[in-house]
C-alpha positions in Angstrom: -11.7 55.4 69.8 -10.3 52.2 70.1 -9.0 52.4 74.0 -10.4 49.8 76.4 -12.9 50.7 78.7 -11.3 52.1 82.0 -11.7 50.3 85.0 -14.3 50.7 87.6 -13.2 53.0 90.9 -12.3 51.6 93.9 -15.5 52.4 96.0 -18.1 51.7 93.2 -20.9 48.9 94.5 -20.9 45.9 93.5 -22.6 44.9 90.5 -26.5 43.2 90.1 -27.0 39.6 90.0 -27.8 38.6 86.8 -31.7 37.9 86.3 -33.2 34.3 86.9 -33.7 31.9 83.4 -37.3 31.9 82.3 -39.5 29.6 83.1 -40.8 27.6 79.8 -43.9 25.5 79.9 -42.8 22.2 78.8 -46.5 21.7 77.1 -45.3 24.5 74.3 -43.2 21.6 73.0 -46.1 19.0 72.8 -44.9 17.2 76.0 -47.3 16.9 79.2 -47.3 19.9 81.6 -45.3 19.0 85.3 -48.2 18.8 87.5 -48.3 21.5 90.6 -45.6 20.8 93.3 -48.2 18.9 96.3 -47.6 21.9 98.9 -48.3 24.7 96.6 -51.0 26.8 97.7 -53.9 27.1 95.4 -54.6 30.3 94.0 -56.9 32.9 94.6 -60.7 32.6 93.5 -60.7 36.2 92.2 -57.0 35.9 90.5 -56.9 37.2 86.9 -56.4 34.6 84.1 -52.7 34.4 83.4 -52.3 32.7 79.6 -49.7 29.9 79.7 -46.6 30.0 77.2 -45.3 32.4 75.0 -47.0 35.6 77.2 -43.7 37.6 77.6 -43.3 37.2 73.7 -46.6 38.9 73.3 -46.2 41.5 75.4 -42.7 42.3 73.8 -44.7 42.9 70.5 -47.5 44.7 72.6 -49.8 41.8 72.6 -50.0 42.1 68.4 -49.3 38.9 66.2 -46.1 38.6 63.7 -47.4 39.1 60.1 -44.2 38.5 59.0 -44.1 36.4 55.9 -43.1 33.1 55.9 -42.6 30.0 53.8 -45.9 28.3 53.3 -44.7 25.7 50.8 -42.4 24.0 53.7 -44.7 22.1 56.3 -44.4 23.8 59.5 -44.1 21.9 62.9 -46.7 24.2 65.3 -45.4 24.6 68.9 -49.1 23.8 70.0 -49.2 22.8 73.7 -50.7 19.3 74.6 -53.1 18.4 77.2 -52.7 16.9 80.4 -55.4 14.7 80.6 -57.3 12.5 77.7 -59.8 15.2 76.2 -62.9 14.8 74.4 -62.9 14.3 70.6 -63.2 17.2 68.7 -65.0 16.2 65.1 -63.6 18.2 62.6 -62.3 17.6 58.9 -58.6 18.1 58.4 -57.5 20.1 55.7 -54.5 19.0 53.6 -51.3 20.8 53.5 -51.8 21.5 49.7 -54.9 22.8 49.6 -54.5 25.3 53.0 -51.4 26.3 51.3 -53.3 27.9 48.5 -56.4 29.3 50.6 -56.9 31.9 53.8 -55.6 29.8 56.1 -51.9 30.1 54.5 -51.9 33.5 56.4 -53.2 32.3 59.8 -51.1 31.2 62.6 -52.9 30.4 65.8 -50.0 29.2 68.1 -50.4 32.9 69.8 -53.6 32.8 70.3 -53.5 29.0 71.8 -51.2 30.4 74.4 -53.9 33.2 75.4 -56.1 30.2 76.0 -56.7 29.1 80.2 -55.8 25.7 79.5 -56.3 24.2 82.4 -59.8 24.9 82.6 -60.3 23.2 79.1 -58.8 20.1 80.4 -60.8 20.3 83.7 -63.9 20.6 81.6 -63.8 18.5 78.4 -61.3 15.7 80.1 -63.0 12.5 79.0 -62.4 10.4 81.8 -64.5 12.6 83.6 -67.2 12.5 81.0 -67.7 8.8 81.4 -68.5 9.1 85.2 -71.5 11.1 84.5 -74.9 9.7 84.0 -77.8 11.0 82.9 -80.3 12.8 85.8 -79.1 10.3 88.1 -80.7 7.2 86.8 -77.4 5.2 87.0 -76.9 5.2 83.3 -73.9 5.9 81.5 -74.0 8.4 79.1 -73.5 7.4 75.4 -70.8 8.6 73.2 -71.4 10.4 69.6 -68.9 10.7 67.0 -71.4 10.8 63.6 -73.7 13.3 62.6 -76.4 13.2 65.0 -79.0 13.1 61.9 -77.4 10.1 60.1 -76.7 8.3 63.3 -80.5 8.3 64.1 -81.1 7.4 60.5 -79.1 4.2 60.7 -80.2 3.1 64.3 -83.7 2.7 62.7 -82.1 1.0 59.7 -79.9 -1.3 62.1 -83.3 -2.0 64.2 -85.2 -3.2 60.8 -82.3 -5.7 60.1 -83.4 -7.8 63.3 -79.6 -8.3 63.9 -76.9 -7.2 66.4 -74.1 -5.3 65.2 -71.8 -8.3 65.7 -74.5 -10.5 63.7 -74.4 -8.1 61.2 -70.5 -8.2 60.7 -70.6 -11.7 60.7 -73.1 -12.3 57.6 -70.8 -9.3 55.9 -67.7 -11.0 56.4 -69.4 -14.5 55.2 -70.7 -12.6 52.0 -74.4 -13.3 53.1 -74.1 -16.9 51.5 -77.2 -17.7 53.0 -79.5 -14.7 51.9 -80.5 -13.5 55.2 -80.3 -9.8 54.0 -82.8 -8.7 51.7 -81.8 -6.6 48.1 -83.5 -3.6 49.6 -81.6 -3.6 52.8 -78.2 -3.9 51.5 -79.1 -1.2 49.0 -79.6 0.9 52.0 -76.6 -0.5 53.9 -74.6 0.5 51.0 -75.7 3.9 51.4 -74.0 4.2 55.4 -70.7 3.6 54.4 -68.7 5.6 56.4 -66.5 8.5 55.7 -62.8 9.2 55.6 -63.4 11.6 58.4 -66.0 9.1 60.0 -63.0 6.6 59.9 -60.4 8.7 61.4 -62.4 9.9 64.2 -63.0 6.5 65.1 -59.8 5.4 64.7 -58.7 7.8 67.7 -60.7 5.5 70.2 -58.3 2.8 69.5 -57.1 1.7 73.0 -59.4 3.4 74.8 -62.3 0.6 76.1 -64.2 3.2 78.0 -65.0 5.5 75.4 -65.9 2.3 73.0 -68.0 0.8 75.3 -70.4 4.3 75.6 -70.5 4.5 72.1 -74.7 4.6 71.0 -75.5 1.6 68.5 -74.8 3.7 64.8 -71.4 4.7 65.9 -70.2 1.1 67.3 -71.2 -0.2 64.0 -69.7 2.3 62.2 -66.4 1.4 64.8 -66.7 -2.3 64.0 -66.6 -1.5 60.0 -63.9 0.2 60.3 -62.3 -3.3 61.6 -63.4 -5.0 58.2 -60.7 -4.9 55.8 -62.5 -3.8 52.5 -65.3 -3.2 54.2 -67.0 -1.1 51.2 -65.7 -3.5 48.7 -67.5 -6.2 50.4 -70.7 -4.2 50.6 -70.5 -3.6 47.1 -69.6 -7.0 45.9 -72.8 -8.2 48.1 -74.9 -6.0 46.2 -73.6 -6.2 42.3 -74.0 -10.3 43.0 -77.9 -9.8 44.4 -78.7 -7.0 41.7 -77.0 -9.1 38.5 -79.8 -10.6 37.6 -82.5 -7.8 37.8 -79.8 -5.4 35.9 -79.4 -7.8 32.9 -83.0 -8.4 32.9 -83.5 -4.7 32.6 -81.3 -4.0 29.9 -81.0 -6.7 27.7 -85.0 -6.0 26.5 -84.1 -2.3 26.0 -81.1 -2.8 23.7 -83.0 -5.7 21.8 -85.9 -2.9 21.2 -83.3 -0.6 20.0 -82.0 -2.9 17.3 -85.4 -3.8 16.0 -86.7 -0.8 15.8 -83.4 0.7 13.9 -84.0 -2.4 11.5 -87.8 -2.2 10.6 -87.2 1.8 10.2 -84.8 0.9 7.5 -86.3 -2.1 6.0 -89.8 -1.0 5.9 -91.0 -0.5 2.2 -94.3 1.3 3.3 -92.2 3.5 5.4 -90.8 4.8 2.7 -93.7 4.9 0.0 -95.4 7.0 2.8 -92.9 9.4 3.1 -92.7 9.7 -0.6 -96.5 10.4 -0.5 -95.7 13.3 2.1 -92.9 14.8 0.1 -95.2 15.1 -2.5 -98.0 16.9 -0.6 -94.8 19.3 0.8 -93.7 20.4 -2.7 -96.7 20.7 -4.2 -98.0 23.3 -1.1 -94.3 25.0 -1.0 -94.5 25.2 -4.6 -91.7 28.0 -5.3 -88.9 29.2 -3.7 -89.4 26.6 -0.8 -90.2 23.5 -2.8 -88.6 21.5 -5.1 -87.2 19.3 -2.1 -85.4 16.3 -2.8 -86.6 15.6 1.0 -87.0 16.4 4.6 -86.3 16.2 8.4 -88.3 13.8 10.6 -89.5 16.3 12.6 -92.0 17.2 9.8 -93.8 14.5 10.5 -94.6 15.8 13.8 -96.2 18.9 12.4 -98.8 17.8 9.8 -101.4 18.3 12.1 -100.6 22.0 12.2 -101.8 22.6 8.7 -105.7 23.0 8.4 -108.2 23.1 5.8 -110.5 26.5 4.7 -113.3 24.8 7.0 -110.4 24.8 9.7 -111.4 21.9 10.9 -109.8 18.9 8.6 -105.9 18.6 9.2 -103.2 17.9 6.4 -102.9 14.6 8.6 -106.3 14.0 8.1 -106.9 14.4 4.7 -103.3 12.2 4.3 -105.6 9.1 5.9 -108.2 9.8 3.3 -105.8 9.9 0.6 -104.5 6.4 1.9 -108.0 5.0 2.3 -109.0 5.7 -1.3 -106.1 5.6 -3.2 -103.0 3.9 -1.2 -105.0 0.9 0.6 -101.4 -1.0 0.7 -99.2 1.7 2.1 -102.4 2.2 4.7 -100.7 -0.5 7.5 -97.6 0.8 7.4 -97.8 0.5 11.3 -97.7 -3.4 11.0 -94.1 -3.0 9.3 -92.5 -0.7 12.5 -94.1 -2.3 15.5 -91.1 -1.8 17.4 -90.8 2.2 17.2 -93.4 2.9 19.6 -91.5 1.5 22.9 -87.9 2.6 21.5 -89.0 5.9 21.6 -89.2 5.6 25.5 -85.8 4.4 25.8 -83.0 6.9 27.0 -80.2 5.8 25.3 -77.7 7.9 27.8 -79.2 6.2 30.9 -78.7 2.8 29.1 -75.4 3.1 28.1 -74.6 4.4 32.1 -76.6 1.3 32.9 -74.2 -1.2 30.7 -71.0 0.7 32.0 -71.9 0.5 35.9 -72.7 -3.4 35.1 -69.1 -3.6 33.6 -67.0 -1.8 35.7 -68.7 -3.7 38.5 -67.6 -7.1 37.1 -64.1 -5.6 36.7 -64.0 -4.3 40.3 -65.8 -7.5 41.5 -63.1 -9.3 39.7 -60.2 -7.3 40.7 -61.0 -7.7 44.3 -61.7 -11.6 43.5 -57.6 -11.8 43.0 -56.4 -9.6 45.6 -58.3 -11.6 48.3 -57.2 -14.4 46.7 -53.5 -13.3 47.3 -54.1 -12.3 51.1 -55.7 -15.5 52.4 -54.5 -14.0 55.7 -57.3 -11.9 55.6 -60.5 -11.9 57.8 -63.2 -13.7 55.4 -60.7 -13.6 52.7 -60.6 -17.5 51.6 -64.9 -17.4 51.8 -65.1 -14.1 50.0 -63.0 -15.5 47.0 -64.7 -19.1 47.2 -68.3 -17.5 46.3 -67.8 -14.5 44.1 -64.8 -16.3 41.8 -67.8 -19.1 41.0 -69.9 -16.1 40.9 -67.9 -14.3 38.3 -67.8 -17.7 36.4 -71.1 -18.1 36.0 -71.9 -15.2 34.6 -69.1 -14.7 32.2 -71.6 -15.9 29.0 -73.8 -12.9 30.1 -71.4 -10.6 30.2 -70.5 -11.5 26.9 -73.7 -11.3 25.7 -74.6 -7.9 27.0 -71.3 -6.3 25.1 -72.3 -8.3 21.9 -76.1 -6.7 22.2 -74.5 -3.5 23.0 -72.3 -3.1 20.2 -75.1 -4.2 18.0 -77.3 -1.7 19.0 -75.0 1.0 18.3 -74.0 -0.4 14.7 -77.7 -0.3 13.8 -78.8 2.9 16.0 -76.2 4.9 14.0 -77.4 3.0 10.4 -80.7 4.5 11.3 -79.9 7.9 12.3 -77.7 8.0 9.1 -80.1 6.5 6.6 -82.9 9.2 7.2 -80.2 12.2 7.4 -80.8 12.8 11.4 -77.6 13.0 13.6 -75.9 10.0 15.1 -76.0 11.9 18.2 -80.4 11.9 18.5 -81.2 10.4 21.4 -83.7 7.2 20.7 -86.3 9.6 22.4 -86.3 12.5 20.1 -85.5 10.1 16.5 -87.9 7.6 17.2 -90.2 10.1 18.7 -91.0 11.5 15.9 -92.2 8.3 13.9 -94.1 7.9 17.3 -95.9 11.3 17.2 -96.8 11.2 13.6 -98.0 7.0 14.6 -100.3 8.9 17.0 -101.7 11.4 14.9 -102.4 9.2 12.1 -104.6 6.9 14.6 -106.0 10.3 15.7 -106.9 11.4 12.3 -108.3 8.3 11.8 -110.8 7.9 14.4 -112.3 11.6 13.6 -112.7 10.6 10.1 -114.8 7.5 10.9 -116.6 9.8 14.0 -117.8 12.6 11.2 -118.8 9.3 9.0 -121.1 7.9 11.9 -122.1 11.4 12.3 -123.8 11.8 8.8 -124.9 8.5 8.5 -126.9 9.3 11.7 -128.1 12.7 9.7 -129.2 10.8 6.7 -131.2 8.2 8.7 -133.1 11.1 10.4 -134.1 12.7 7.7 -135.3 9.0 6.3 -137.2 9.3 9.5 -138.5 12.7 8.9 -140.8 11.4 5.3 -141.7 8.5 7.6 -143.7 10.6 9.9 -145.7 12.2 7.1 -147.0 9.5 5.1 -147.4 10.6 1.2 -151.5 10.8 0.3 -153.4 7.7 -0.9 -153.4 6.8 -4.6 -156.9 6.7 -6.3 -158.5 3.1 -6.7 -161.3 1.8 -9.1 -164.4 1.2 -7.4 -164.5 -2.6 -8.7 -161.4 -3.5 -7.2 -163.4 -5.2 -4.6 -166.5 -7.1 -5.9 -169.2 -5.7 -4.5 -168.2 -2.0 -3.8 -170.2 0.6 -4.8 -169.9 4.4 -5.4 -172.2 7.3 -4.7 -172.7 8.2 -8.5 -173.7 4.3 -9.7 -177.4 3.3 -8.5 -177.8 1.4 -5.7 -178.4 -2.3 -6.9 -181.1 -4.8 -5.4 -180.3 -7.6 -3.5 -180.5 -9.9 -6.5 -177.9 -8.3 -8.5 -175.3 -8.5 -5.2 -172.2 -10.5 -5.8 -173.1 -13.4 -3.8 -169.4 -14.3 -3.7 -167.9 -15.4 -0.2 -164.5 -14.4 -0.9 -164.9 -10.8 0.9 -166.4 -11.8 4.0 -163.9 -14.6 4.0 -160.8 -12.7 3.2 -161.9 -9.7 5.5 -159.3 -7.6 3.1 -158.6 -4.3 4.4 -159.6 -1.1 2.6 -157.1 0.6 0.0 -156.0 3.6 1.9 -154.7 1.0 4.5 -152.5 -1.2 1.9 -151.4 2.5 0.3 -150.0 2.9 3.8 -148.6 -0.3 4.4 -146.8 -0.6 1.0 -145.1 2.9 2.1 -143.9 1.5 5.7 -142.5 -1.1 4.1 -140.4 0.7 1.5 -139.0 3.1 4.3 -138.6 -0.4 6.7 -136.3 -1.5 3.3 -134.2 1.7 2.9 -133.5 1.8 6.7 -133.2 -1.5 7.3 -135.9 -1.5 10.6 -137.9 -4.8 11.7 -141.0 -4.3 13.3 -140.4 -3.1 17.3 -138.2 -0.1 15.7 -140.8 0.9 12.9 -143.4 0.3 15.6 -141.3 2.8 18.3 -140.9 5.7 15.3 -144.8 5.7 14.3 -145.8 6.1 17.7 -142.9 8.5 18.1 -144.1 10.6 15.1 -148.2 10.3 16.2 -146.9 11.9 19.6 -145.4 14.1 17.8 -148.4 15.1 15.9 -150.3 15.3 18.9 -148.1 18.1 20.6 -148.4 20.4 17.6 -152.2 19.8 18.3 -152.0 21.2 21.8 -149.3 23.7 20.9 -152.1 25.4 18.4 -154.9 24.9 20.3 -152.7 26.8 23.1 -151.8 29.4 20.7 -155.1 30.0 20.2 -156.6 30.5 23.6 -153.6 32.5 24.0 -154.9 35.3 21.4 -158.7 34.8 22.7 -157.5 36.0 26.1 -155.7 38.7 24.2 -158.7 39.9 22.6 
């Protein structure tokens, strides 16, 4: 077993020479591939494609990938071949190593697939130098290069045209913090929406050192490329926006805070509101006598449900009856709304949104102050001295305003918490809900008051119509004495002679009306006094009555004619 091998026989043929070493493509190691020999013949036109790289290794494994487990926690250096020429940019979002290790990418190895690609063809098709020389439809214009998303680039190009400035002029305005107010606030807000993302910045940085590619960038990409060269570009845009919007934000925030403070104080101190709630509690305990009654208080949402309780006529609601009770028995409580004038406006304020606005105002102040300090420590940065000078003065000018906003915010929180606890409501309630209970009650109260007034007017109109009907049919004349007027006679008395007649000229001079006319005038004057009618109104009513009587006569005559025809 341990004997040495036997020597070869004397007449044995010599052994074959060893095989040549394998040719290794330097591009697999990241180095650029060597160009082919100058006198090498071109490949035949129909020659099959032979992938470069680890083809022999693939053949040994039968064309299958090696799926042996590997350590994914240690970053692996991939043996990817590099292109022989400068290729066009492939825009993608590179996934961090930490996230890739816990996702689908941990089991993916594309190295073998790269070796199977026709890399020479890819270099020929996607080389950037050749793309630069191409023209659009032979018009002599070079084709522009686009890096960012097409839709985003189109919208931003439209925005840039609205500025009326070149890219270089916009960059100078940003570096000078727009101290001359060249750009409006709306345009600054739009500019803030188009801050370059990290992926766009990384893609644009790859163009450094390639002036031909930079020259072919369209306007939106060119602006983004210039923006990447401004130190703290995003911070500068946010600083200018904060400065231009500060006054508007303060004018929006402070009235809302003040309104909530006043409304909270009013509902706590209002004695008429307290007495009104007492009256409603009395109604509730009476209506709910028994197990549901005997309550010490009620939740404020009860104020919104009073109209749901209706009387037997299904028309009068409890809120209307309460209004009527206040008008008759508690007239001093009737104008309780005058003691809580801020409640209706406070019910429209969203506290969550208001707190967010105040927090944004305060955080912007802190970030701007921090950025000013950073720029002051780096005066060598382009535009840094100008930035420090402008915003340092701005911060000093708004220090007092920021203190007032903070104090008002703290006071609002304190007063609103007291108000909610005063009415046994949760402090987490939104003002829209808490003050909304009072606002809804006020609205329903005023609606009930208007409905009662409308009903009273309707009853008054009905009463006047009844009096008008009496006016249409006047009473019979009362009997009068035949000797009421001098010279008046009756058929039962003998005819007097001319010598026995009254010779007094008084009846002829006064031309007095008859007794029937006087009785009718007395009746009309009495009705006029009751209705408060003047002469014109009485004449219109009388003419209306006459027309009604004539209409009845015509109807009666028409009915008689109809009966005659039927007969």
